[in-house]
N, C-alpha and C positions, 0 to 999 in steps of 0.2 A: 505494498500500498503506501508506502513514502517513498516509494520511485517517481510513481506520476508526480508528487509535489515535487520532483525534485526537477524533474525534469520541464514541468510550470515555470517554477521559480527563475531557471534557467532561460527559460522563454522570455519570461518578463525583462531579463537583465538585458540581453540580448535588442530586445526591442527599445528600451533606453537607452541602450546606448548606441544603436542605428538611428536613432531621433536625436542623440547630441550631433554626431557623425555629420549626419544633414546638413542642422544649423551651424556649424563648424565650416561646413561646404559654401551654404550661401552666403557666408562674413567671408570666407577669404576671395568668393568669385568676385566680389561687392556687390553682388542682387542686394542682398540684408545688410542694412547700418544696425538697426534696432528691431529686435525682434517684440512681437506681442508681451507685457506685461515686464520687459527691462527695463521701462521707463516711464516714471510717473508724471512728466508732462503731458497737460490736457490742453487739446485744442477743441475746438470747434467744427462739425462735419458741417461740409458746402455740400449744396446738390453735385452730382458728380461723382462724389466721394467713393473711393473703394473699402470699405469696413469687414472687420472680421469677427470673431466671437469663438472661442473656446471649445471645445466639445472632447469631456474627458482629459483634459491635458496633452493627448496624441494628437487631435485632428482640430481642423478651425472650419469655422463655416464664414463665405463669403457674401456681399451683397453691395447693394451700392445704394446711397443714401439722397433722398430724394424728397425736398418740400418736409423734413422734420420725419418722413418714414423711411424704412429699407427695401428696396426691391431686392428680391429673392427667386432663386430658381428652387421650391418647396421638392419637397421628396413625392410628391404627387406630382409634379411636371408642372402645375400650376405657377405664371411667374404671378408674383403678387408684390402689393405695400404692405405692409405690414407696419406697428409701431418699433422701436428699439425694446421695449420692456418685453413685444411677443417675439422677438426674433432674438432675445435671450434663453425665453422660456422653454423646459426642457433639456435645455444644457446645461451644462457644470459652465460655463463662463459666465463670472457674471460681468463683467465688463466687455465694451464694446472699444474696437480700436479702430485708428483712422490710417492709411498711409499716406505718409507726408515726405519729401525732401529733409537734407539733412537741416535745413534753417527751419524750419517746421511750418512749409506749406503745403497746405494738402493739394494732392496730385488729382487735378480733377482737369475734364475738357467737356465744353460745349457740345461735343459729337457723342459724347458718350451719353449726357442725359438724354439727347434729341432720340438715339437707339434706345435707351434704357424705356422712355417713353411710348414708345413704336413698341414695345414686349409685352408692355401690361396688359393682363388679362388672358394671356396666348396661352397655349401647353406647348412643352416641349416635352418629350419622354426624358424621365429621368432617369439613368443610370450611373449608381456612384462611381465607376471607371470611368466609362464613355460620354459621359454628360451630366456634369454634376454644376455646381454653384461656381467652381472656381474658372468651369470652361464659357459657362454663361457669362461671368465677369468681364472675362477677357473678352469674346463675343459682343459686348456693347461699348465696352471699351475700343476697341480696333476694326470693328464691323469685319472681319474675319474668324475664320472657323477652329483655331489652329488644338490640337490635341493636347489638353490642358487635362489633368487628373488629379495631382497634388500639389498642396498649397508652395513649397517649393517651385513647382513649375509657373503657378502665378507670379513669385516673387520675381523667378527670372523674366517674364512679360512684361511685367511692367517697369522692372528696371530698364530692362531692353529699351520700352515705350516711352517713356520719360528722360530717360538718359541720365537716370541717377537710380543711387541704393536708395532703398524704400524705408525709411523709419514708421513701425508702427508707433502710433501717441495714443495714451487715452482720451476716448471721445469726449469729451464734457457735451451733454444733451439736457 
């Protein structure tokens, strides 16, 4: 009976090490300057801002700030605007973070706002790997549909698009 528990513990340790390694890779590549939760500086989200919250300390859920709400691709496939409180509901994260540059300027563009508005209340087949919230965010930001699965890929896409490292700052809402 103890052997399965040992294997489970080893798996958890390996997963944690993998997450830390990925974080270090993103920092050394210049894609990320500050990860969510590493800084307590607050910024006010603006329309078109990319936001995220944590899910069980391992994953992130992302969306786009619009008129005091967050537009997200829900697990049902519905693209909807929800309150920040609802965005955090049923997730382990208690805080929302905003993508900024090193000078704390919120990363946003009017074209992203327009594309986000155009998708509201549509359905997009949700798939955890093939069509998730990160891919939706990049579609709204760039107008293209690259294969984005993980938060690290989203960070790389944001860094390339804005030509800066991403600094995830605490949202003041």
